[in-house]
KEKE-3310 file (N, C-alpha, C; in steps of 0.2 Angstrom, whole numbers, plus 5000, padded with zeros to 4 digits):
npx = (5004:5004:5008:5000:5004:5007:4997:4986:4988:4987:4973:4969:4974:4967:4953:4957:4956:4943:4926:4924:4931:4937:4942:4950:4954:4961:4951:4952:4964:4965:4958:4946:4951:4960:4951:4944:4955:4957:4945:4945:4953:4946:4938:4925:4909:4906:4900:4896:4893:4891:4890:4888:4882:4866:4859:4865:4861:4847:4847:4849:4839:4831:4841:4844:4835:4841:4855:4854:4855:4865:4880:4898:4911:4906:4907:4906:4907:4911:4904:4900:4891:4879:4874:4863:4866:4876:4872:4865:4875:4881:4873:4872:4886:4887:4881:4880:4883:4892:4893:4897:4907:4912:4918:4922:4923:4929:4929:4932:4936:4928:4914:4913:4921:4915:4903:4907:4913:4902:4894:4900:4911:4924:4921:4927:4941:4953:4959:4970:4974:4985:4990:5000:5016:5034:5040:5031:5031:5045:5061:5068:5059:5058:5058:5048:5037:5038:5035:5023:5015:5006:4993:4985:4980:4986:5000:5001:4999:5001:5011:5018:5012:4998:4996:4996:4985:4975:4977:4973:4960:4955:4957:4947:4935:4935:4934:4921:4913:4915:4916:4905:4895:4898:4892:4898:4898:4905:4909:4917:4926:4931:4938:4947:4955:4960:4967:4976:4984:4989:4997:5007:5012:5018:5026:5028:5026:5011:5001:4989:4984:4991:4986:4973:4972:4977:4967:4957:4948:4941:4952:4946:4939:4949:4954:4945:4944:4956:4954:4944:4951:4960:4953:4948:4958:4968:4977:4991:4993:5007:5011:5018:5032:5035:5043:5049:5064:5071:5071:5062:5050:5042:5025:5014:5007:5016:5012:5008:5004:4997:4999:5011:5009:4997:5000:5010:5003:4994:5004:5007:5018:5025:5033:5049:5060:5055:5051:5064:5069:5061:5056:5050:5056:5064:5055:5046:5052:5054:5041:5037:5046:5043:5028:5030:5038:5029:5020:5024:5025:5018:5008:5002:5013:5022:5031:5037:5050:5055:5064:5063:5075:5081:5084:5080:5071:5066:5057:5052:5052:5043:5048:5046:5051:5062:5069:5069:5077:5073:5081:5078:5087:5089:5101:5115:5126:5126:5128:5133:5124:5124:5111:5106:5115:5111:5098:5100:5107:5097:5085:5088:5090:5091:5095:5099:5094:5099:5091:5093:5093:5103:5113:5120:5125:5130:5140:5139:5142:5144:5129:5122:5117:5119:5108:5099:5081:5073:5082:5080:5066:5067:5075:5066:5058:5050:5042:5029:5011)
npy = (4994:5010:5025:5041:5053:5067:5072:5069:5076:5089:5089:5091:5104:5111:5110:5118:5130:5131:5126:5117:5106:5103:5091:5087:5080:5069:5055:5039:5042:5041:5048:5044:5033:5040:5049:5040:5035:5047:5048:5037:5040:5049:5054:5057:5055:5049:5051:5044:5048:5042:5048:5041:5029:5023:5022:5032:5042:5042:5044:5058:5064:5074:5085:5095:5091:5077:5081:5091:5088:5080:5076:5079:5072:5073:5065:5067:5061:5061:5074:5083:5077:5082:5095:5104:5103:5111:5125:5122:5117:5128:5135:5126:5126:5139:5139:5144:5136:5125:5111:5102:5095:5096:5085:5085:5076:5077:5073:5082:5099:5109:5109:5106:5117:5129:5128:5129:5142:5151:5147:5143:5151:5157:5148:5137:5126:5122:5107:5100:5084:5072:5056:5043:5050:5052:5054:5046:5032:5030:5035:5025:5018:5026:5022:5013:5021:5032:5024:5018:5027:5037:5033:5024:5009:5006:5009:4999:4988:4970:4966:4974:4973:4970:4982:4991:4985:4990:5004:5007:5003:5013:5024:5023:5022:5034:5043:5038:5037:5045:5059:5062:5062:5074:5083:5085:5083:5080:5070:5053:5048:5058:5066:5056:5055:5068:5069:5059:5066:5076:5069:5065:5078:5080:5090:5101:5117:5126:5127:5132:5133:5123:5111:5112:5111:5099:5091:5094:5105:5121:5134:5138:5128:5118:5124:5123:5109:5107:5113:5106:5094:5097:5104:5092:5086:5078:5084:5096:5114:5123:5139:5152:5162:5179:5194:5211:5210:5214:5205:5196:5185:5169:5167:5158:5143:5128:5111:5096:5080:5075:5063:5052:5038:5036:5045:5036:5024:5029:5032:5018:5012:4999:4994:4995:4994:4997:5010:5016:5017:5026:5039:5049:5050:5059:5070:5063:5060:5073:5078:5069:5073:5085:5085:5079:5087:5098:5092:5095:5108:5124:5126:5136:5146:5142:5141:5141:5146:5154:5162:5169:5169:5158:5154:5144:5139:5125:5125:5137:5143:5151:5154:5157:5170:5168:5165:5150:5140:5126:5113:5100:5085:5071:5062:5055:5062:5077:5093:5111:5123:5136:5142:5140:5148:5160:5160:5160:5172:5182:5180:5183:5172:5163:5150:5137:5121:5106:5093:5075:5058:5050:5045:5055:5070:5086:5100:5111:5124:5140:5143:5134:5117:5099:5086:5071:5067:5064:5069:5083:5085:5084:5094:5105:5112:5121:5124:5118:5118)
npz = (5000:4995:5003:5005:5013:5013:5005:5012:5023:5016:5015:5028:5030:5022:5027:5038:5033:5028:5028:5018:5007:4992:4981:4966:4951:4938:4933:4941:4947:4962:4970:4977:4987:4993:5000:5008:5016:5023:5030:5038:5048:5056:5071:5073:5067:5050:5035:5019:5002:4986:4970:4959:4962:4961:4974:4983:4976:4976:4991:4991:4984:4990:4994:5005:5016:5018:5021:5031:5044:5047:5055:5058:5046:5030:5015:4997:4983:4966:4963:4954:4946:4951:4950:4956:4970:4975:4978:4990:4998:5001:5009:5020:5024:5029:5042:5058:5069:5064:5063:5053:5040:5024:5012:4996:4980:4963:4945:4934:4930:4923:4926:4939:4945:4940:4946:4959:4959:4957:4967:4980:4983:4993:5003:5001:5000:4987:4981:4970:4964:4957:4950:4958:4964:4962:4975:4982:4977:4978:4974:4968:4959:4947:4934:4931:4935:4926:4914:4915:4921:4934:4938:4949:4946:4935:4937:4948:4942:4938:4928:4914:4901:4907:4912:4902:4895:4903:4903:4890:4890:4899:4891:4881:4889:4895:4885:4879:4889:4902:4897:4890:4901:4906:4899:4886:4869:4858:4847:4852:4844:4836:4847:4851:4840:4841:4853:4851:4840:4849:4858:4849:4847:4859:4871:4863:4856:4857:4842:4835:4821:4815:4821:4818:4803:4803:4808:4801:4805:4811:4819:4831:4836:4836:4848:4856:4859:4865:4877:4883:4885:4893:4905:4909:4916:4908:4899:4900:4899:4898:4902:4893:4899:4898:4898:4899:4892:4881:4871:4857:4863:4864:4865:4866:4873:4880:4878:4886:4888:4903:4911:4910:4907:4899:4888:4883:4881:4870:4860:4857:4865:4872:4882:4892:4883:4870:4873:4875:4863:4856:4845:4853:4865:4872:4874:4881:4893:4897:4899:4910:4921:4922:4926:4938:4946:4946:4953:4966:4967:4965:4951:4946:4947:4937:4923:4905:4895:4880:4867:4851:4845:4849:4861:4877:4890:4900:4912:4922:4938:4952:4968:4985:4984:4974:4959:4951:4938:4927:4918:4907:4903:4894:4897:4905:4906:4908:4902:4902:4892:4878:4878:4891:4899:4893:4898:4912:4913:4907:4913:4926:4935:4951:4953:4943:4938:4932:4926:4927:4920:4928:4943:4950:4957:4955:4953:4938:4934:4941:4950:4942:4942:4940:4943:4949:4947:4959:4968:4965:4968:4982:4985:4984:4995:4999:4989:4987:4986)
capx = (5000:5007:5005:5001:5004:5008:4990:4981:4990:4984:4965:4968:4976:4961:4949:4958:4954:4936:4923:4922:4937:4936:4948:4948:4958:4959:4948:4955:4970:4966:4953:4941:4955:4963:4945:4943:4960:4957:4939:4947:4956:4943:4936:4918:4904:4908:4895:4899:4889:4894:4884:4889:4879:4860:4857:4866:4858:4842:4847:4850:4834:4830:4847:4843:4833:4846:4861:4855:4854:4872:4887:4906:4914:4901:4911:4902:4910:4908:4899:4898:4885:4872:4875:4860:4868:4882:4869:4863:4881:4883:4869:4875:4894:4886:4877:4884:4885:4897:4894:4898:4913:4911:4924:4919:4927:4926:4933:4933:4936:4923:4908:4914:4924:4910:4898:4911:4914:4896:4890:4904:4916:4926:4919:4929:4949:4953:4965:4970:4978:4987:4991:5006:5022:5041:5041:5026:5033:5052:5066:5072:5055:5056:5057:5041:5032:5038:5033:5016:5011:5004:4986:4986:4978:4991:5007:5002:4998:5006:5014:5018:5005:4992:4996:4994:4978:4971:4977:4969:4952:4954:4955:4941:4931:4935:4931:4915:4907:4915:4916:4898:4892:4900:4888:4902:4894:4909:4911:4923:4931:4935:4942:4952:4960:4964:4972:4982:4988:4993:5003:5014:5014:5019:5031:5029:5022:5004:5001:4982:4983:4994:4982:4966:4973:4978:4960:4950:4943:4943:4956:4943:4937:4954:4957:4939:4945:4961:4952:4940:4955:4964:4949:4947:4965:4971:4983:4993:4995:5012:5011:5025:5034:5038:5044:5053:5071:5074:5070:5056:5049:5036:5019:5009:5009:5017:5006:5009:4999:5000:5000:5015:5007:4992:5005:5013:4997:4992:5010:5008:5024:5022:5038:5055:5064:5051:5052:5070:5070:5056:5058:5048:5059:5066:5049:5042:5055:5053:5035:5037:5048:5038:5023:5033:5040:5022:5016:5026:5025:5012:5008:5000:5018:5027:5031:5043:5053:5058:5065:5063:5082:5083:5086:5074:5071:5060:5053:5053:5048:5045:5046:5049:5055:5067:5067:5072:5076:5075:5082:5077:5089:5089:5108:5119:5131:5123:5133:5131:5123:5123:5104:5106:5119:5107:5092:5103:5107:5091:5079:5090:5089:5094:5098:5097:5095:5099:5088:5094:5091:5108:5113:5126:5122:5136:5139:5141:5145:5141:5122:5121:5120:5115:5105:5093:5074:5072:5086:5077:5061:5069:5078:5060:5053:5046:5038:5023:5005)
capy = (5000:5016:5030:5048:5057:5074:5073:5068:5084:5094:5090:5094:5110:5114:5111:5123:5137:5132:5121:5113:5105:5100:5087:5086:5076:5064:5049:5034:5045:5040:5052:5040:5030:5046:5051:5034:5034:5051:5047:5031:5043:5054:5052:5059:5051:5050:5049:5044:5048:5041:5049:5036:5024:5025:5022:5038:5048:5043:5047:5064:5067:5080:5086:5098:5085:5072:5083:5096:5084:5076:5080:5076:5072:5071:5064:5067:5058:5063:5078:5086:5074:5084:5103:5108:5102:5117:5131:5120:5116:5135:5136:5121:5129:5144:5138:5146:5130:5122:5104:5097:5097:5092:5084:5084:5073:5077:5071:5087:5105:5114:5109:5107:5124:5133:5128:5132:5149:5153:5146:5142:5156:5159:5143:5130:5125:5118:5103:5096:5078:5067:5050:5043:5054:5049:5053:5041:5027:5029:5037:5019:5016:5030:5019:5010:5026:5034:5020:5016:5033:5036:5031:5017:5003:5005:5007:4993:4981:4965:4966:4980:4971:4971:4990:4994:4985:4994:5012:5006:5002:5019:5029:5021:5024:5041:5047:5037:5038:5050:5066:5063:5063:5081:5086:5086:5079:5079:5062:5051:5046:5064:5068:5052:5057:5074:5067:5056:5071:5080:5065:5066:5085:5082:5094:5106:5123:5126:5129:5131:5132:5116:5105:5112:5108:5091:5089:5097:5109:5127:5135:5140:5121:5114:5127:5121:5103:5107:5115:5101:5089:5102:5104:5085:5084:5074:5088:5103:5120:5126:5145:5155:5168:5184:5201:5215:5209:5216:5200:5193:5179:5165:5168:5152:5138:5121:5106:5090:5075:5074:5056:5047:5031:5037:5046:5029:5019:5033:5030:5012:5011:4993:4992:4999:4994:5001:5019:5019:5018:5029:5047:5054:5048:5064:5073:5060:5061:5080:5079:5065:5076:5092:5084:5076:5094:5102:5088:5098:5116:5128:5126:5144:5149:5138:5143:5140:5152:5153:5167:5168:5168:5150:5151:5143:5136:5120:5126:5143:5142:5156:5151:5160:5176:5166:5162:5144:5137:5119:5111:5092:5081:5063:5060:5054:5068:5084:5099:5118:5126:5143:5143:5139:5154:5165:5161:5162:5180:5186:5180:5183:5166:5162:5144:5133:5113:5102:5086:5070:5051:5047:5044:5059:5077:5089:5108:5112:5130:5145:5143:5128:5110:5094:5081:5067:5070:5064:5075:5090:5085:5084:5102:5111:5110:5127:5124:5115:5121)
capz = (5000:4995:5008:5003:5019:5011:5002:5018:5027:5012:5016:5034:5029:5019:5032:5043:5031:5025:5029:5012:5004:4985:4978:4959:4947:4933:4934:4944:4950:4968:4975:4983:4991:4998:5004:5013:5021:5028:5035:5043:5054:5059:5077:5075:5061:5043:5030:5012:4996:4980:4965:4953:4964:4962:4981:4985:4972:4980:4997:4990:4980:4993:4996:5011:5021:5019:5024:5036:5051:5048:5059:5057:5040:5024:5008:4991:4977:4959:4966:4948:4944:4954:4951:4961:4976:4976:4982:4997:5001:5003:5015:5024:5026:5032:5048:5063:5073:5060:5064:5048:5036:5018:5007:4989:4975:4956:4940:4930:4933:4920:4929:4946:4946:4938:4951:4965:4958:4958:4974:4986:4983:5000:5007:4999:4999:4982:4981:4964:4964:4952:4952:4962:4962:4963:4982:4985:4976:4980:4969:4964:4955:4943:4926:4931:4936:4919:4909:4917:4923:4941:4939:4954:4944:4929:4941:4952:4938:4939:4922:4909:4897:4909:4914:4895:4893:4908:4901:4883:4892:4903:4887:4878:4893:4897:4879:4878:4895:4905:4894:4889:4907:4909:4893:4880:4864:4853:4846:4855:4838:4835:4852:4852:4835:4843:4859:4848:4839:4854:4860:4844:4848:4867:4873:4857:4858:4854:4835:4833:4814:4812:4823:4815:4797:4803:4811:4796:4809:4813:4825:4837:4837:4840:4854:4862:4860:4869:4883:4886:4888:4899:4910:4912:4919:4904:4896:4903:4895:4902:4900:4893:4903:4895:4901:4893:4892:4875:4865:4856:4865:4862:4870:4866:4878:4878:4877:4887:4891:4910:4914:4904:4905:4894:4883:4881:4878:4865:4856:4857:4868:4877:4887:4892:4878:4865:4876:4875:4856:4852:4843:4858:4872:4875:4876:4886:4899:4899:4903:4915:4924:4922:4931:4944:4949:4947:4960:4972:4966:4963:4944:4945:4947:4934:4916:4901:4892:4874:4863:4844:4843:4850:4868:4880:4898:4900:4917:4927:4944:4956:4975:4990:4981:4971:4952:4949:4932:4926:4912:4908:4899:4895:4897:4911:4907:4905:4902:4901:4885:4878:4880:4899:4901:4891:4902:4918:4913:4905:4918:4933:4939:4957:4952:4937:4940:4925:4929:4922:4923:4932:4950:4952:4958:4954:4950:4931:4934:4945:4950:4938:4946:4938:4949:4948:4948:4965:4973:4964:4972:4988:4986:4983:5001:5000:4983:4988:4985)
cpx = (5004:5003:5006:4999:5003:5001:4985:4982:4987:4976:4965:4970:4970:4956:4951:4957:4947:4933:4921:4929:4935:4942:4946:4954:4956:4955:4953:4963:4970:4962:4950:4945:4958:4957:4944:4948:4959:4950:4941:4950:4952:4939:4928:4914:4907:4902:4897:4893:4893:4889:4884:4884:4871:4856:4858:4863:4850:4840:4847:4844:4831:4835:4847:4840:4837:4852:4861:4855:4861:4877:4893:4907:4908:4906:4906:4906:4907:4902:4897:4893:4879:4874:4870:4861:4872:4877:4867:4869:4882:4879:4871:4881:4893:4883:4881:4887:4891:4899:4897:4903:4911:4917:4921:4924:4924:4931:4935:4932:4930:4917:4908:4916:4919:4905:4901:4911:4907:4892:4895:4910:4918:4924:4922:4937:4949:4960:4966:4976:4979:4988:4999:5012:5028:5042:5037:5029:5041:5056:5068:5066:5053:5055:5049:5036:5032:5034:5026:5012:5008:4997:4987:4984:4984:4998:5007:5000:5004:5012:5013:5012:4999:4990:4993:4987:4974:4970:4972:4962:4951:4952:4949:4935:4929:4932:4923:4910:4909:4914:4909:4893:4893:4895:4892:4899:4898:4910:4918:4928:4935:4940:4947:4958:4963:4969:4978:4986:4992:4998:5009:5015:5017:5025:5032:5024:5016:5003:4993:4981:4985:4989:4976:4967:4973:4971:4955:4945:4945:4947:4953:4941:4942:4956:4951:4941:4951:4960:4948:4945:4959:4960:4948:4954:4969:4978:4984:4995:4999:5013:5018:5026:5037:5037:5049:5061:5075:5074:5064:5055:5042:5031:5014:5012:5012:5013:5010:5004:5002:5003:5005:5012:5001:4996:5007:5009:4995:4997:5010:5015:5022:5027:5044:5059:5061:5051:5059:5072:5065:5057:5055:5050:5061:5060:5046:5045:5054:5047:5034:5040:5046:5033:5025:5034:5034:5018:5018:5027:5019:5011:5006:5007:5024:5026:5037:5044:5057:5059:5065:5070:5085:5084:5079:5076:5065:5055:5056:5049:5048:5043:5050:5053:5060:5065:5072:5071:5077:5075:5081:5081:5090:5096:5110:5125:5130:5128:5129:5129:5124:5116:5103:5109:5115:5100:5094:5103:5100:5086:5081:5089:5093:5098:5095:5099:5094:5096:5090:5093:5097:5108:5117:5123:5129:5136:5142:5145:5142:5134:5119:5122:5116:5114:5100:5086:5072:5076:5082:5071:5062:5072:5073:5056:5049:5041:5031:5017:5002)
cpy = (5006:5023:5037:5053:5064:5076:5074:5075:5089:5096:5093:5102:5114:5115:5117:5129:5137:5126:5116:5112:5100:5097:5085:5083:5071:5058:5044:5036:5045:5044:5048:5036:5035:5048:5046:5033:5041:5051:5041:5035:5048:5051:5052:5055:5053:5047:5049:5043:5046:5042:5046:5029:5026:5026:5029:5043:5048:5045:5055:5067:5073:5081:5089:5094:5080:5075:5088:5093:5082:5081:5076:5077:5070:5071:5063:5065:5059:5068:5083:5084:5077:5091:5106:5108:5108:5123:5128:5119:5123:5136:5133:5124:5135:5145:5140:5140:5126:5115:5100:5099:5093:5092:5081:5081:5075:5077:5076:5093:5109:5114:5110:5115:5130:5134:5131:5140:5153:5153:5146:5146:5158:5154:5136:5132:5120:5114:5099:5090:5075:5060:5049:5047:5050:5048:5048:5034:5025:5030:5030:5017:5020:5027:5016:5016:5030:5031:5019:5022:5032:5035:5024:5010:5002:5004:5001:4987:4976:4964:4972:4978:4972:4979:4993:4993:4989:5001:5013:5006:5010:5024:5029:5023:5030:5045:5045:5036:5044:5057:5067:5064:5069:5085:5087:5081:5078:5071:5060:5049:5052:5066:5063:5054:5064:5073:5063:5061:5075:5075:5065:5073:5086:5086:5101:5112:5124:5129:5127:5129:5125:5111:5106:5109:5101:5087:5090:5101:5116:5129:5135:5132:5117:5117:5124:5114:5102:5110:5110:5095:5092:5102:5097:5081:5080:5078:5095:5108:5123:5132:5148:5161:5173:5191:5204:5214:5211:5211:5198:5186:5175:5166:5162:5146:5132:5116:5099:5085:5073:5068:5053:5040:5031:5040:5040:5024:5022:5031:5023:5009:5005:4992:4996:4999:4998:5009:5021:5020:5022:5036:5051:5053:5055:5069:5070:5061:5068:5081:5076:5069:5083:5091:5081:5082:5097:5098:5091:5105:5119:5128:5133:5149:5146:5141:5140:5146:5150:5160:5165:5167:5161:5149:5150:5139:5131:5122:5132:5143:5149:5153:5154:5167:5174:5164:5156:5141:5130:5118:5103:5089:5074:5061:5060:5059:5074:5089:5106:5119:5133:5145:5143:5146:5160:5166:5162:5169:5184:5187:5181:5178:5165:5156:5141:5125:5111:5095:5081:5063:5046:5047:5050:5066:5080:5096:5107:5119:5135:5144:5138:5122:5105:5089:5076:5070:5070:5068:5082:5090:5087:5091:5107:5110:5115:5129:5121:5120:5121)
cpz = (5000:4999:5004:5008:5018:5008:5008:5022:5023:5015:5023:5034:5027:5023:5038:5041:5030:5027:5024:5009:4998:4982:4971:4955:4942:4936:4936:4946:4959:4973:4980:4988:4996:5002:5010:5018:5026:5032:5039:5049:5058:5066:5077:5068:5055:5039:5022:5006:4989:4973:4959:4956:4965:4969:4984:4981:4975:4986:4996:4985:4982:4998:5004:5017:5022:5022:5030:5043:5052:5051:5056:5049:5034:5018:5003:4986:4971:4960:4959:4944:4946:4956:4956:4968:4979:4981:4990:5001:5005:5009:5021:5028:5029:5039:5054:5067:5070:5062:5060:5043:5030:5014:5000:4984:4968:4951:4935:4932:4930:4924:4936:4948:4945:4944:4957:4964:4959:4964:4980:4986:4991:5005:5007:4998:4993:4982:4974:4965:4958:4954:4956:4959:4965:4971:4985:4983:4978:4974:4964:4959:4948:4936:4927:4932:4929:4914:4909:4918:4931:4943:4944:4950:4938:4933:4945:4949:4939:4934:4917:4904:4901:4911:4907:4893:4898:4905:4894:4885:4895:4897:4883:4883:4895:4891:4878:4884:4899:4904:4892:4894:4909:4903:4888:4875:4858:4852:4848:4850:4837:4840:4853:4847:4837:4848:4855:4844:4844:4858:4855:4844:4856:4867:4868:4860:4853:4848:4834:4826:4812:4814:4820:4808:4798:4805:4806:4800:4808:4819:4831:4840:4840:4847:4859:4864:4866:4877:4886:4888:4893:4906:4913:4915:4915:4900:4900:4899:4899:4899:4898:4897:4898:4898:4896:4896:4885:4870:4864:4859:4863:4868:4870:4871:4875:4880:4880:4890:4898:4913:4908:4903:4899:4888:4879:4877:4871:4858:4854:4860:4873:4882:4887:4886:4872:4867:4874:4867:4852:4851:4849:4865:4875:4878:4881:4893:4901:4902:4909:4922:4926:4927:4937:4949:4951:4953:4967:4972:4964:4956:4941:4944:4942:4926:4912:4898:4885:4870:4855:4841:4845:4858:4871:4887:4898:4906:4921:4933:4949:4964:4979:4988:4977:4964:4951:4942:4932:4920:4912:4902:4900:4892:4903:4912:4905:4905:4901:4894:4884:4880:4888:4901:4899:4897:4909:4919:4912:4910:4925:4937:4945:4957:4946:4939:4933:4927:4924:4925:4928:4940:4953:4952:4959:4950:4943:4930:4939:4945:4945:4941:4942:4943:4946:4950:4955:4970:4971:4968:4979:4991:4985:4989:5001:4994:4982:4988:4993)
residu = (MET:ILE:GLN:ARG:GLN:LYS:LYS:LEU:GLY:ALA:ILE:ASP:ALA:GLY:PHE:SER:ARG:ALA:PRO:ILE:VAL:SER:ILE:THR:GLY:LEU:ARG:GLN:CYS:GLY:LYS:THR:THR:LEU:ALA:ARG:ALA:TYR:ALA:ALA:ASP:GLN:ASN:GLY:PRO:VAL:HIS:TYR:PHE:ASP:LEU:GLU:ASP:PRO:ARG:SER:LEU:ALA:ARG:LEU:ARG:GLU:PRO:MET:LEU:ALA:LEU:GLU:THR:LEU:GLU:GLY:LEU:ILE:VAL:ILE:ASP:GLU:VAL:GLN:ARG:LEU:PRO:PRO:LEU:PHE:PRO:ILE:LEU:ARG:VAL:LEU:ALA:ASP:ARG:PRO:GLU:GLY:LYS:ALA:ARG:PHE:LEU:LEU:LEU:GLY:SER:ALA:SER:PRO:VAL:LEU:LEU:ASP:SER:ILE:SER:GLU:SER:LEU:ALA:GLY:ARG:VAL:ALA:LEU:LEU:GLU:ILE:ASP:GLY:PHE:ASP:LEU:LEU:GLU:THR:GLY:PRO:ASP:HIS:TRP:ARG:GLN:LEU:TRP:LEU:ARG:GLY:GLY:LEU:PRO:PRO:SER:TYR:LEU:ALA:SER:ALA:ASP:ASP:ASP:SER:LEU:LEU:TRP:ARG:GLN:ASP:PHE:ILE:THR:LEU:PHE:LEU:GLU:ARG:ASP:LEU:PRO:GLN:LEU:GLY:ILE:THR:ILE:PRO:SER:THR:THR:LEU:ARG:ARG:PHE:TRP:LEU:MET:LEU:ALA:HIS:PHE:HIS:GLY:GLY:ILE:TRP:ASN:ALA:ALA:GLU:LEU:ALA:ARG:SER:LEU:GLY:ALA:SER:GLU:PRO:THR:ALA:ARG:ARG:TYR:LEU:ASP:ILE:LEU:THR:GLY:ALA:PHE:SER:VAL:ARG:GLN:LEU:PRO:ALA:TRP:PHE:GLU:ASN:VAL:GLY:LYS:ARG:THR:VAL:LYS:SER:PRO:LYS:ILE:TYR:LEU:ARG:ASP:PRO:GLY:LEU:LEU:HIS:ALA:LEU:LEU:GLU:ILE:ARG:ASN:TRP:GLU:GLN:LEU:GLU:SER:HIS:PRO:LYS:LEU:GLY:ALA:SER:TRP:GLU:GLY:PHE:CYS:LEU:GLU:GLN:ILE:LEU:HIS:HIS:CYS:ASP:PRO:ARG:GLN:ALA:TYR:PHE:TRP:ALA:THR:HIS:ALA:GLY:ALA:GLU:LEU:ASP:LEU:LEU:LEU:PHE:SER:GLY:GLY:LYS:ARG:ILE:GLY:VAL:GLU:ILE:LYS:TYR:THR:ASP:THR:PRO:GLY:THR:THR:ARG:SER:MET:ARG:VAL:ALA:LEU:ALA:ASP:LEU:LYS:LEU:ASP:HIS:LEU:PHE:VAL:VAL:HIS:PRO:GLY:LYS:GLN:ARG:HIS:PRO:LEU:ALA:PRO:ARG:ILE:GLU:ALA:LEU:PRO:LEU:GLY:ASP:LEU:LEU:GLU:SER:LEU:PRO:ASN:CYS:GLY:THR)
# end
């Protein structure tokens, strides 16, 4: 059993700020297991509603009557399936006696966050989680985590082939069942084709015109599809950082598939040998490291940087008043480059880390250090959300 103590602590921290905590994330990333683990440690009463279970839906047919007399922790899973519940939760959260706390779980941000912004503003602490991360699995298991991704059923499968079959089924169910339940009426075959295009585009700068041409659609349509997959936690748009440094900089976001296991399933990468020989090896490693770092840092303070002259930085983090640069290289012997030196000077970085898959940590130049991914995660203690 992989322990997720940091995430359990984040729930406690959320309840110290608000009577409602909302946990969102990709389907099957472990939200329900996390909520049950949290509930098991509570001293008072716990009430659990799963809105994919007809029995829970029946119990909430009259939500105010069902909830107003309950005390302790109330867990509501897949809460986005019942939007009328949010105004009632606002009323219950505002009761002066405050005898109940609400833990809401949701698999998509568009419906859930729109409802929160309308009904629960100021009453809810937001917590977004992903699958397992490297500090949870242990640094020695980075290859398995990279190949299979962090979704628990995939990572914990008995064999790589079983893991791949599970991910392929997940993709089908996600497109054919989960997204339609959110009111998305785009044909699943169209979104699968677009998602596959993004897999081949993984780590690239968003180019709406190119994707739209390949899809045979308009640029606004391609943008809408991108926003749908982003809102469902399957794609990340890493924004560009630009400031007046006297150089023309890229302003479009970079696109990554958030879970490397789903990326590899879409690219039909079955095992470690195929991954090491695949043309997207470097981009896959970059995306994997990026997501691991953003598990522990505030994504709202994370950017990439690139100039039209060719200088670039994979990741720019703002933490504790410092500017931290991260370059991600799939080589055991990384060195410094002109691009790194330009980024160090132009962005006034306090430090630049070069992440590599080896085991050694060593300086490359003043304020530039090469280190394994696990060491970097341990070096960013003040970067957490």
